[in-house]
C-alpha positions in Angstrom: 143.5 -80.5 -28.6 144.3 -77.9 -25.8 145.8 -74.7 -27.0 148.9 -74.3 -24.8 149.1 -70.5 -25.3 146.0 -68.4 -25.7 146.2 -64.8 -27.0 143.4 -62.2 -27.2 142.9 -58.5 -27.3 140.6 -57.0 -24.7 140.1 -53.3 -24.1 143.3 -52.2 -25.9 145.4 -54.8 -24.0 147.0 -57.8 -25.6 146.7 -60.9 -23.4 148.9 -64.0 -23.5 147.8 -66.8 -21.2 149.9 -69.9 -20.7 147.5 -72.8 -20.7 149.6 -76.0 -20.0 147.7 -76.3 -16.7 148.2 -80.1 -16.4 151.9 -79.3 -15.7 151.5 -76.0 -14.0 152.2 -74.2 -17.3 155.6 -75.9 -17.8 157.0 -74.4 -21.0 157.3 -76.5 -24.1 159.1 -75.5 -27.3 155.9 -74.8 -29.1 154.8 -72.5 -26.3 157.8 -70.2 -26.9 156.9 -70.1 -30.6 153.3 -69.2 -29.8 154.4 -66.4 -27.5 156.6 -65.0 -30.2 153.8 -65.2 -32.7 151.4 -63.4 -30.3 153.9 -60.6 -29.7 154.5 -60.2 -33.4 150.7 -59.6 -33.9 150.4 -57.3 -30.9 153.3 -55.2 -32.1 151.7 -54.2 -35.4 148.1 -54.0 -34.0 147.5 -50.3 -33.3 144.6 -51.2 -31.1 147.0 -52.7 -28.6 148.7 -50.4 -26.1 150.2 -52.9 -23.7 150.7 -56.7 -23.3 149.8 -58.8 -20.2 151.2 -62.3 -19.8 150.0 -64.7 -17.1 149.3 -68.4 -16.5 145.9 -70.1 -16.3 145.0 -72.4 -13.5 146.6 -70.6 -10.6 150.3 -70.8 -11.6 152.4 -68.6 -13.8 154.8 -71.4 -14.9 156.7 -74.2 -13.2 159.6 -73.7 -15.7 160.8 -75.7 -18.7 159.0 -78.9 -19.3 161.8 -81.4 -18.7 159.9 -84.3 -20.2 161.1 -82.9 -23.5 164.7 -83.7 -22.6 167.6 -81.3 -22.5 167.7 -79.1 -25.6 170.8 -79.9 -27.7 172.6 -77.8 -28.7 171.6 -75.8 -25.7 173.1 -72.6 -26.9 170.6 -72.5 -29.8 167.7 -73.0 -27.3 168.9 -70.2 -25.1 169.6 -67.8 -28.0 166.6 -68.6 -30.1 163.9 -69.5 -27.5 164.3 -69.2 -23.8 166.3 -66.0 -23.3 165.2 -64.6 -26.6 161.5 -64.5 -25.5 162.4 -62.7 -22.3 164.4 -60.1 -24.3 161.5 -59.8 -26.7 159.3 -58.7 -23.8 162.0 -56.5 -22.3 162.6 -54.6 -25.6 159.1 -54.8 -26.9 158.0 -51.3 -28.1 154.9 -51.4 -25.9 154.7 -51.9 -22.1 154.7 -55.5 -21.0 153.3 -56.8 -17.7 153.6 -60.2 -16.0 150.9 -61.3 -13.6 152.4 -63.9 -11.2 150.6 -66.3 -9.0 151.4 -69.8 -7.8 154.7 -71.2 -9.2 156.9 -68.9 -11.1 160.3 -70.7 -11.2 163.1 -71.6 -13.5 162.3 -70.8 -17.1 158.9 -69.5 -16.0 160.6 -67.0 -13.7 162.9 -65.8 -16.5 159.9 -65.3 -18.7 158.2 -63.2 -16.1 161.3 -61.2 -15.5 161.3 -60.1 -19.1 158.3 -57.9 -18.6 158.6 -54.2 -17.8 156.3 -54.5 -14.8 155.6 -57.5 -12.6 152.8 -57.8 -10.1 152.5 -60.9 -7.9 150.2 -62.6 -5.4 151.7 -62.4 -1.9 151.8 -66.2 -1.7 153.4 -66.8 -5.1 156.7 -68.7 -5.3 159.4 -67.1 -7.4 163.0 -68.1 -8.1 165.7 -70.1 -9.9 165.9 -73.5 -8.2 167.6 -75.3 -11.2 171.0 -75.5 -9.6 169.7 -78.9 -8.2 169.4 -80.0 -11.8 172.9 -78.8 -12.8 171.6 -75.8 -14.7 172.2 -72.0 -14.3 169.7 -69.3 -15.4 169.6 -68.4 -19.1 168.0 -64.9 -18.9 169.6 -64.0 -15.5 168.3 -60.5 -14.6 168.5 -61.2 -10.8 171.9 -59.6 -10.3 170.8 -56.5 -12.3 167.5 -56.1 -10.4 168.1 -57.0 -6.8 170.8 -56.8 -4.2 174.1 -58.6 -5.0 174.1 -60.9 -1.9 170.5 -61.8 -2.4 171.2 -62.7 -6.0 174.0 -65.0 -4.9 171.9 -66.6 -2.2 169.0 -67.2 -4.5 171.1 -68.8 -7.3 173.7 -70.6 -5.1 171.0 -72.2 -2.9 168.3 -72.5 -5.5 166.2 -70.4 -3.1 162.7 -69.3 -4.0 161.0 -66.3 -2.4 157.4 -65.4 -1.8 155.6 -62.6 -3.8 155.9 -60.5 -0.6 159.6 -60.9 -0.4 160.0 -60.5 -4.1 158.5 -57.1 -3.8 160.7 -56.2 -0.9 163.9 -57.0 -2.8 162.8 -55.4 -6.1 162.1 -58.5 -8.2 158.4 -57.4 -8.6 156.7 -54.1 -8.4 154.1 -55.0 -5.9 152.6 -58.0 -4.2 149.0 -58.1 -3.0 146.6 -60.9 -1.8 145.8 -63.2 -4.6 142.1 -62.1 -4.7 143.2 -58.5 -5.4 145.8 -59.2 -8.1 143.5 -58.9 -11.1 142.1 -55.6 -9.7 145.6 -54.2 -9.3 146.6 -55.2 -12.9 143.4 -53.9 -14.4 144.0 -50.5 -12.8 147.6 -50.4 -14.2 146.3 -51.3 -17.7 143.5 -48.7 -17.5 146.2 -46.0 -16.6 148.4 -47.1 -19.5 145.5 -46.9 -21.9 145.1 -43.2 -21.1 148.7 -42.3 -21.9 150.2 -41.1 -25.2 151.5 -44.2 -26.9 154.4 -42.7 -28.8 155.6 -41.0 -25.7 155.3 -44.2 -23.8 157.4 -45.9 -26.4 160.1 -43.1 -26.1 160.0 -43.5 -22.3 160.7 -47.2 -22.6 163.5 -46.7 -25.2 165.1 -44.2 -22.8 164.9 -46.4 -19.8 166.1 -49.5 -21.5 169.0 -47.5 -23.1 169.9 -46.3 -19.6 169.9 -49.8 -18.2 172.0 -51.1 -21.1 174.5 -48.3 -20.6 174.8 -49.5 -17.0 175.5 -53.0 -18.3 172.2 -54.8 -18.4 172.4 -56.1 -22.0 176.1 -57.2 -21.5 175.2 -59.0 -18.3 172.3 -60.9 -19.9 174.5 -61.9 -22.9 177.2 -63.1 -20.5 174.8 -65.3 -18.5 173.5 -66.8 -21.7 176.9 -67.9 -22.7 177.7 -69.3 -19.3 174.4 -71.2 -19.3 175.2 -72.7 -22.8 178.8 -73.6 -21.7 177.5 -75.2 -18.5 175.1 -77.4 -20.4 177.8 -78.5 -22.7 180.1 -79.3 -19.7 177.3 -81.4 -18.2 177.8 -83.9 -20.9 181.0 -85.0 -19.3 180.2 -84.1 -15.7 180.2 -87.4 -13.8 177.9 -86.0 -11.0 175.4 -84.8 -13.6 175.4 -88.1 -15.3 174.9 -89.9 -12.0 172.0 -87.6 -11.2 170.4 -88.2 -14.5 170.5 -91.9 -13.9 168.8 -91.4 -10.5 166.1 -89.3 -12.2 165.5 -92.1 -14.8 165.2 -94.7 -12.1 163.5 -92.8 -9.3 162.0 -89.6 -10.8 163.0 -86.1 -10.1 161.7 -85.9 -6.5 163.2 -89.3 -5.7 166.6 -88.3 -7.1 166.6 -85.0 -5.2 165.7 -86.8 -2.0 168.6 -89.3 -2.5 171.1 -86.5 -3.2 170.1 -84.5 -0.2 170.1 -87.5 2.1 173.8 -88.0 1.2 174.8 -84.6 2.4 177.3 -84.3 -0.4 177.8 -85.3 -4.0 179.2 -88.7 -4.7 179.7 -89.6 -8.4 
């Protein structure tokens, strides 16, 4: 049986590798659990000075694996898995780094955004396209990290951006050609390994506290509640029910093509 999440320690770095490659590392419930378990181990391992999370097979993650069905109650999923794992990375006592190539969208994008540092391939595709599927982001850091109008454009239109543009608007630290990505991240990890760990932890505490005083934690909590409310409202949303029937009959791509050919929503 394939291990959907691999975790190892190499040269003082804890590595988490998403390994659901048959579905571009789409996230399953058990994958969230495995990430939590790996982080718990890395937190108490004094040999680990930082954590790197990435996807195997050329993609970070294509988002939540929708073949599992919509989690119900959705609020429990948001609070105990999806947004919680991003918060775990954000507030983890050691530096966390996401390495992004290929698809990094939806729940996968939110997972990547939980890290302190994010490095991307120039041709990676990042964003929150789930408005097409009647969902809004769970861990929505976009309005806290990038420009307000860009945040609205990305979420309203389900727009994705390249790694290059993501760096330009502040969603990632830096974007480089895909064949240089590992070299870049290895250099960052080597630098972190030379630094005093207790002081690094204090620096992260200070920075996260400053961000929270500016409203980061409140903004994330607000978006979690909106995501949960939206999912509950979808149960009686006629358009959402019509879309779900299209998906059941024609598949996701077929349903999206039908909706877009109409030019407007018709229940």
